[in-house]
Each structure stands twice: as structure tokens, then as C-alpha cells.
N, C-alpha and C positions, 0 to 999 in steps of 0.2 A: 505494500498499499503506501503512495505518494506521501510523502510529510507534509503534514499543512505548513502553509506560508507563515512568516511573521503576519502578513497582512489580513489573512482571513482570519486567523486566530483573532486578530484587536477586533474584525469587524463582529467575528462572533459572542466576543468580550461585552461591545457596545450595544449588542441587540441584545445580550442577557440581561443587562444593567437597565437596558428601557425597558423591558417586559416588567420586570420587577418592580421599576416605580409604577408603571400602569396599575398593577394588581394592586399593590399597595395603596394607590389613592382609591381604587374600585373597594377595597376593602376597608376603606376609611367612610367610603360613602355611607358602604352597607351598615357600618355603626352608630352613624350619625342617625338613621332612618331607623332604629332597633329600639327608640323610646327617651323614655327618662333616665335610665340606665346608664344611658351615655355619657361619658363625660364629658363631651361637646357641645351636647344637646342644650344645655341649659343656658350656657355662651352664646348657642344661636338664636334661641327665641328672644335673650334679653337686647339680641343685634338688632333685630327686627322689630320692635316694640317701640313705638314711640316713646320720648320722653313726655312725663308732665312738665306744665306751664309751670313756672315759678311763682309764687306767691309776691305779688306786686309789692315793694318796698315803700312805706308811706313816707312821701315828700316833707319835710318838714320846713321847708320853705317855697310855698306855691307863688306865683305870680298873679295871681288875680282870683277875687273872692265875691262870692253871692252868697245873699243873705237872705232867710227867708223865716216867717213866724209871724208873732202877732204882736200889739203894743209896745211889750218892751223893747223889741229888735227895733220898734219905730221912734225909742225915746218917748213915749206918748206921758204928757206932765211932768217932762223933767224939766223945761224951759218955762211953760207957761200954762195956766189951766187949761184944761181939755183941749190942748193941742200937742199934735206931732212934734218931735223936735229930732227928726233921723242927724242931724250933725253933731248929737252925743250919742248915738246909737254905738251899742259895744261893739257893734260887728263892723260896720260901716262908716260910722261916723270921722268928722275931719275935725271935732273939738281938739283943742289941747290939753283941755281937763279931763278928759277921756282916756285919751290915746289908745285910738279903738285898736280892735283886732287887724284891721287891713292896712293902718297905719304902721303898726307893729312889723308887720310881715311886709309892706310893700314900700315903706318911707311916704310922708304926707304928700308927693306929687304922684306916684305911682297907684295910692289908694284914688288919689281922684281920677284918675285913666281908667283904673281897672277895679274897681267894686260895683257893686250893683244891689239896691236894698228892694226887694220884693215882698217883705213882710207887710201884713196889714192891720193896723187896730181891729181888734174885735175879731179875728180870725181863729179857728178853732182847727182841728186837726183835719176836718175834712174839707178844708180849705187850700191845705197842703198841696195835694198832687197838682193843682192849677198854677200854684206859683212855683212849685218844681220845674213846671214843664216852662215857664217865661225864663227861670233861673238857668235852664240845661241850655237855651238857646243863645247864650252869650258863651256857651263852653268854658267856664270857669275852672280853674284848676282845682278850688275848694271852695266847697257850699257850706255854709255855716247855718245850722238850725237851733233855732227855739221857739216850741210850740207845744201847746198842750193844757196851759194854765185856764184857758178860757174854757174846754172841756169838762175841767173841776169847778169852775166859778160859774154857776148857772143859778138860776132864781130861788132853787132848793135842791138838794141833795139828790132828789131823786130824777131830775131834769139832767145830772150829770152823762156824758157819753159814754157807753157803755165798753167795757175794756174790748169787747168783740169789734165791735166798729171803729175802736181809733186804732188796733190793730189791723185792721184790714186798709184804714184811710193812712196809716203810716207806709203800709207795705206797696201802697199805689203810689204813694207819693213817690217813693224810691224806685219806681219802674217806670213812673213817669221820666224822672230825671235819667235814667240809664237808657231810656229810647232816643234824646239826644246828644247826651254828654256821657258814654259809656268809660270814661277815663276819670270823671271828676271825683275826688276825693269828697266825703262829706263828714264834717265835724259836729255831731248832735251833743248838745246841752240839755242837760236834766231840768225837770221844773222844780222849779223854787218849790221850800217847804211852807206851804200856805199857813199851816198853822203857827209858825214862826212869826209869820205876818201876823198873825191875829194877835200873837201873845204881845208883840212889839208895838204895833199900833194902836192896843187899846189903852196905854199908858196915857196917849195924847187926849185931851177931850176934844179939841177940833179935827181928829180922825176920825172920832168914832161919829160927830155931827155928819161928816162927810160920806161915811160908810152908810148912814143911813137913805143915802139918793141910789144905793139900791147896786153898790160895787161887791161883786163877790157873794153875794146873800147867802148862799149856800155856804160858807165861811163864817163871813162877817156878821152875820144878821143878830142882832142883839148881843153884843159885844159883851158885856158885862154878865150876861147871864150864862152860871155854873151848874145849872140843875140837869139834871140825868139826861133830858131830851135834847137841850143845847149840847152836850157834851158828847152825846151819842151822833147827834149830826157833825159835828166837827170831826169826831174818828172816821166817822164815813167818807167823808171830804178826803181826811188825811190818808186814809187806806189807799183809796182811788188813785190819788197822787202815787204812790207806792206803786200802784201795779199799772201804771201808767210808766212808770220811769223803766219798771221790769220789760213791758214792750217795747218801748225805743231801745234798750239794752238788747232786746236780743233780736230783733228785727234790724239792727243796724248789724249785728255780729253775723248775720249770714250773708252779707255784702262786703264783700273782700277789700273794698276799698271805702269804707263806714268806720268810724271811731268814736264810740261814745263815752263822755266825760267821766265816767264811772261816778257817778253820781254828786261829781264835784258841787255844783251849783244849789245841788238839793242839800248837801250836807254843810255850805258856808252858813255861819253864824252872825248873820249881817244884823245891823243896829236901827235904829230910828235913822239914825246922819245917813243912812244909804236910802230911805226910802221918801218919796216925792211928798215937799210938804204942803201941795196942794190938795193930792186924796189919799197919803200915806199907804198906797198900795202898791204903785209903780215906782222903779227905781228912781234915786233922784242921779244926778251926775254924778254924783260919788259912786253910786251903787253903779250906775252904768260902767263906770271904771274900774269896778272889781270885776265885772262879768268880763270884760275886755282882758283881764289879767288872768283870771281862769280859764278863758278860750284860748291865751297865747299860751299860756303853760302847757295847757293839752293839746294843743295844736304843733307844736314843737317838740314834744318829749318824745324820746329816740321809741319808748315802747308805750302801748296804750295803756292807759290804769284800770285796771281791773274794776 
């Protein structure tokens, strides 16, 4: 037999090597398809699975602010009797004595150009969806919310907005905002402690006379009465406010771009100096300044207050 040449031997060796590589690859493919017991199966699945979207980081320095809510956000009775005074609003005012949230965030000139106040005196939570729709049209980077006091402040405790309706309206309000401004951040202020308002304001004779005109009768009617019926009425209003605040917290928590103040406004121990001297109910200029301070602290915090 003729002895194989060096060239044929090299070719045969190369063919053997190629065959081994191909068979090895086929074997690996078969192993990959054999199920979860395959060492490579887990990596193969994770490689094709889309990565979850990261949770948006809260921007502590938004460049535009819209405000929604009620008479508190309009500065009602802070400057003159029975009048709105938006220039002292805790959210968007320009008054130097308040140093509003928008001024603290944007500077005075920036606040004048890039802040909007859609709050309305007398508004209840049912009015918030419409306000949110208007705010959303501006595509603000931050929407400041303070609403709900008027849902508890009714002619009687029986007239207060139900918790279910309050939840539905607030949920709808956020939905309206998201339709127009899906990326806007929302900062929600809690409803103030109305029972503390009664305990502070009743110390002033003038305040009690003004309350007789019908201001927040569910809580403030017959301010000197401490009988069982009056005590039960005030407790019912206070309980409803606490329930409303829980709604604000839980609904806000379901929106990844919403932050609740952790009950900071409700827990603030305001005194007579922070109340309007025309009605002893709405915040004075000093009271508006304290609200602005609370809001700014919450918006600029690295982590939300629980």
C-alpha cells in the first residue's frame, strides 16, 4: 500500500477537526433545547426577556409649577376680606413675605413666567378633574395639589362628601392630568387639621362671630358647645378628614410620579398668627408662608416622607 502523503494526512486531520466542531455544536444545541436542566437555558431565556422599565427618579428641581385646589391655594381672606389674593398663595404667589413654592424652586422671575394657579375658591374634590385637565395643558414639570377641606366643611356633618366619592374624584383628577401630561410630577398636600382650627379660632371673640355667618359649619358651628352632640359632630368631621388624607396617600402611591406630604400639613401645629384675621379660618400671609415652607421641604427631599 502506498504510504499517505504529508498533504493528504493534513487534509484528513483538518476534516476531522471540522467534523468534531460541528458535532459538538449540534450537541450543545440539543442540550440547550432539553429544558430547564440545561446549564445554558436560564441565560438564554433572560437574554430574550425585555428588561423592566426603571422607576422614574423624582426631580427635586422642577422648572415649572401649576397649582390646583381651593380657597387656600387662592390666598382667600389673606389680604382683604372676602377676596382672593393669589399673590400670597403658598403655591404660586409672588409676595416676598410668603416666598412661595414656585419662587423657591424657580426664582422670582422664573415663577412669573412658568407657574399657573388653577385653584378656585369654594372648590371641592369633584372640581379637581377639571382643574387638572387645565393644568395638564401647560405640561408643567410639577403640579401642586391642596384640596379636600371643602368636602368636610359643609353645612352639617351629614352633607360631607363620602369617602368613596372623594376617592373616585381624586383618581379621576390624576387620570385627567395623565392624559395631557403623563410625565408631570404631582405633589399632594394633606388637608389641614380642622379640629385644631376650631380649638385655636374659638379663643378669639371676633372669630366666633364671623363663624356664625356659616364658615365650615360642620366643624365650627356653636364653637363654645362641648356637649355630647357637639363633640360627636366635631369628631365625625375630624374622622372624615383623616379618611380623606388616607385616600390622598393611597391614590397618590399608585401613581409612580406622585408624592404625598406624609401628613405634614395635617400635623402642623399652627396658631392664631397663621390664621386670617378676617375669618379666623383661612391661612394668613404668615400661614401661607408656612405652607410654602412645608411644600418646598417635601418637593426637594431626596426621599418621600411616609
